[in-house]
C-alpha positions in Angstrom: -8.4 40.1 25.3 -11.7 40.8 23.1 -10.2 40.9 19.4 -14.1 41.4 18.7 -15.2 44.6 17.9 -13.3 46.2 14.7 -11.9 50.0 15.2 -10.4 50.1 11.4 -12.4 48.9 8.2 -10.5 48.1 5.6 -12.5 47.1 1.8 -12.2 43.7 1.2 -11.3 42.5 4.6 -11.6 39.3 5.7 -11.0 37.0 8.8 -9.4 34.0 6.3 -6.0 33.0 7.7 -3.7 30.7 5.3 -3.2 27.4 7.0 -0.1 26.4 9.6 1.6 23.6 8.4 3.3 21.1 10.4 5.5 17.9 10.9 2.4 15.9 12.4 0.9 13.5 9.9 -0.8 15.7 8.1 2.1 18.2 7.3 -0.3 21.3 6.0 -3.5 21.6 8.3 -6.3 23.2 6.9 -7.1 27.0 6.7 -8.9 27.7 9.9 -10.9 31.1 10.0 -10.2 33.7 13.2 -11.6 36.4 14.5 -9.5 39.0 13.0 -6.4 39.9 16.0 -6.4 36.2 17.4 -3.5 34.4 16.3 -0.6 35.6 18.7 -3.3 33.8 21.6 -3.8 30.7 18.7 0.0 30.7 18.8 0.1 30.8 22.7 -2.3 28.2 23.6 -0.7 25.5 20.7 1.7 25.0 23.9 3.8 21.6 22.6 1.8 21.3 19.7 4.0 24.1 18.1 7.0 21.6 18.5 6.3 19.5 15.5 5.2 22.4 13.2 7.9 23.1 10.9 6.5 26.6 8.9 3.9 29.1 9.8 2.2 31.6 7.4 -0.1 34.2 9.4 -1.5 37.4 9.1 0.0 40.3 11.0 -0.8 43.7 11.6 1.0 46.8 11.5 -1.2 49.0 13.1 -4.0 48.0 15.4 -7.6 46.9 13.3 -8.9 45.6 16.6 -9.4 46.6 20.3 -6.2 45.0 22.3 -5.2 43.3 19.1 -1.1 42.0 19.2 1.0 43.7 16.3 3.7 42.1 14.3 6.5 42.9 16.8 4.4 40.7 20.0 3.8 38.2 16.9 6.8 37.9 15.7 8.9 37.7 19.1 6.5 35.2 20.3 7.7 33.2 17.3 11.0 33.9 17.6 10.8 32.0 21.3 9.1 29.2 19.8 12.5 28.8 17.2 11.0 30.1 14.5 12.6 33.4 12.2 10.7 34.9 9.8 11.7 34.2 6.3 9.0 36.8 4.3 6.5 38.9 4.0 3.9 37.9 1.1 3.4 41.8 0.4 2.6 44.4 2.5 -1.0 46.2 2.4 -1.0 50.0 2.5 -3.0 52.9 2.7 -3.7 56.4 1.8 -4.6 59.1 4.7 -7.5 60.5 3.9 -6.6 64.3 2.8 -4.2 62.9 0.4 -6.8 60.6 -1.0 -9.8 63.5 -1.3 -6.8 66.0 -2.9 -5.5 63.6 -5.4 -8.2 61.1 -6.0 -6.0 59.0 -8.9 -2.9 58.8 -6.9 -1.5 56.7 -4.9 1.5 57.5 -2.3 4.4 56.2 -3.6 4.9 54.6 0.3 1.4 53.9 2.3 1.3 53.4 6.3 2.0 49.7 6.0 -0.9 48.2 8.3 -0.8 44.5 8.0 0.5 41.8 5.4 0.8 37.7 5.3 4.3 36.5 7.0 5.9 33.3 6.6 8.0 31.9 9.6 10.2 28.9 9.4 12.2 26.3 11.9 15.3 28.7 12.4 17.5 28.0 9.4 20.7 28.0 12.0 19.7 24.9 13.5 18.2 23.2 11.2 20.9 20.3 11.6 19.0 19.4 14.7 15.4 18.1 12.8 15.0 14.7 11.8 15.3 13.7 8.5 11.9 13.3 8.1 11.2 16.8 8.8 13.9 18.3 6.9 12.1 16.3 3.9 8.8 18.0 4.6 10.4 21.1 5.4 11.8 21.1 1.5 8.8 20.2 -0.3 6.8 23.5 2.1 9.4 25.5 1.0 9.0 24.5 -2.1 5.5 24.4 -3.3 3.9 26.9 -0.3 6.7 29.3 0.3 8.3 29.2 -3.1 11.4 30.1 -1.1 14.2 28.1 -3.9 17.2 29.3 -1.9 16.7 27.8 1.7 14.7 24.6 0.2 18.3 24.0 -1.3 20.1 25.1 1.7 17.5 22.3 3.2 18.1 19.6 0.8 22.2 20.3 1.1 21.8 19.1 4.4 19.4 15.7 3.7 22.1 15.3 1.2 25.2 15.7 3.5 23.6 13.5 5.9 21.9 10.6 3.5 24.7 10.6 0.9 21.6 11.7 -1.7 21.7 14.0 -4.3 19.0 15.4 -4.1 19.8 19.5 -4.4 21.6 19.0 -7.5 18.4 17.6 -8.9 16.6 20.4 -7.2 18.2 22.9 -9.2 18.0 21.3 -12.4 14.4 21.3 -11.9 14.1 24.8 -11.1 16.5 26.4 -13.7 
């Protein structure tokens, strides 16, 4: 597990990773620069700390950019085993193959090779009722303010309304319409 030697260089590439959101007092951990390709090792090393995490925003690769780097499928499989589901991608970076780029320098392919993306994972929405009301409230804020996931935020607020007799979900709809 080296992740140290870059085997593909992308223009404007970065080792910055968006924050991991947790239900710990900070709720949103500060951004942490990582060595490229180390995301899975970080998640595996988190141990029981992941039990309190409500949302994860991480970079994932579809083709290897670093030696021995785990790809999306491996990261996805591990996070699913920890009770998370993929919510969305924030956009997929693609590339042109060299021969095409040289032959048609002004044209992008209609569908280029997927390279990497940021992936947003949330606690499994099929089991949200297992979360405490406090965690549901924090998750709703993260879904609305960080992920921009209005629909899942509304679902969480409806669960809170049913549990606590509040009217958060209708109020939320009124605010976003």
